[in-house]
C-alpha positions as CSV (number, residue, x, y, z in Angstrom):
1,M,194.2,75.2,83.4
2,F,192.3,72.1,83.9
3,I,188.7,71.4,82.7
4,F,186.8,68.6,84.4
5,E,183.5,67.2,83.4
6,V,181.3,66.1,86.3
7,K,179.4,62.9,85.5
8,K,176.8,63.0,88.2
9,E,175.8,66.6,88.2
10,D,177.3,67.2,91.7
11,I,180.0,69.9,91.3
12,N,180.3,70.7,95.0
13,G,180.5,67.0,96.0
14,C,183.8,66.6,94.3
15,I,185.6,69.8,95.4
16,G,188.3,67.8,97.2
17,Q,189.2,66.0,93.9
18,Y,189.6,69.3,92.1
19,V,191.8,70.8,94.8
20,A,193.9,67.7,94.9
21,A,194.5,67.9,91.1
22,M,195.6,71.5,91.5
23,I,198.0,70.7,94.4
24,A,199.4,67.8,92.3
25,A,200.0,70.2,89.4
26,Q,201.8,72.6,91.9
27,L,204.0,69.8,93.1
28,F,204.8,68.7,89.5
29,N,205.7,72.3,88.5
30,Q,208.0,72.6,91.5
31,V,209.9,69.4,90.6
32,Q,210.1,70.6,87.0
33,E,211.4,74.0,88.3
34,S,208.6,75.8,86.4
35,E,206.3,77.1,89.1
36,V,203.4,79.4,88.1
37,E,201.7,81.9,90.3
38,R,198.2,80.5,89.8
39,I,196.6,77.2,88.6
40,Y,193.1,77.6,87.3
41,E,190.5,74.9,87.1
42,T,187.1,74.7,85.5
43,V,184.4,72.2,86.4
44,A,181.4,71.6,84.2
45,T,178.3,69.4,84.1
46,R,176.0,69.3,81.0
47,T,174.5,72.6,82.1
48,K,176.6,74.3,84.9
49,W,180.2,75.6,85.1
50,K,182.2,76.5,88.3
51,F,185.6,78.1,88.5
52,L,188.5,77.7,91.1
53,F,192.2,78.6,91.3
54,I,195.0,78.0,93.7
55,E,197.6,80.6,94.6
56,G,200.3,79.5,97.0
57,K,198.5,77.5,99.7
58,T,195.1,79.3,99.2
59,V,192.3,77.9,97.1
60,Y,189.7,80.3,95.7
61,L,186.3,78.9,94.8
62,D,183.8,81.0,92.8
63,S,180.5,80.8,94.8
64,V,178.5,81.2,91.6
65,E,177.6,78.4,89.3
66,Y,177.3,79.6,85.7
67,Y,174.7,78.1,83.5
68,I,175.4,77.3,79.9
69,K,173.0,80.0,78.7
70,E,175.5,82.5,80.2
71,I,178.1,81.6,77.6
72,D,179.4,85.1,77.3
73,K,180.3,85.1,81.0
74,I,181.8,81.7,80.9
75,L,184.0,82.6,77.9
76,G,185.0,85.8,79.6
77,I,186.1,83.9,82.8
78,L,188.0,81.3,80.6
79,L,189.9,84.1,78.9
80,Q,190.8,85.9,82.1
81,P,194.0,84.0,82.9
82,F,195.4,84.9,79.5
83,Q,194.9,88.7,79.9
84,P,198.0,90.9,80.6
85,I,198.4,92.0,84.2
86,L,198.2,95.8,84.5
87,T,200.5,97.4,86.9
88,I,199.5,100.9,88.2
89,I,202.5,103.0,89.4
C-alpha cells in the first residue's frame, strides 16, 4: 500500500501519477517474482482522503472523497486490505 500526500489540494489532478506508481509496483513485483493480486493506494491532502487499487490491468478509483472528520471510515478502509478473505462454499 502506498500513501501519498497531495501538496496542492488537487487529488483528482494527479490521478495519472498515482496509477503510474501502482503500475511500477506491479512491474517491480513481477521482476522479483512476488506478484500480489491487488496494490492499494491512498491519497491525502490536509483534510481529504481518496482510495484506489489496481488488480490486473484494471484500476478502481473510489468516487468518494473522505474528510478527516470521518476518521472511523478512513481507518476502516485502511484496514480492509489486511482482513481475511472469506470463501463461501
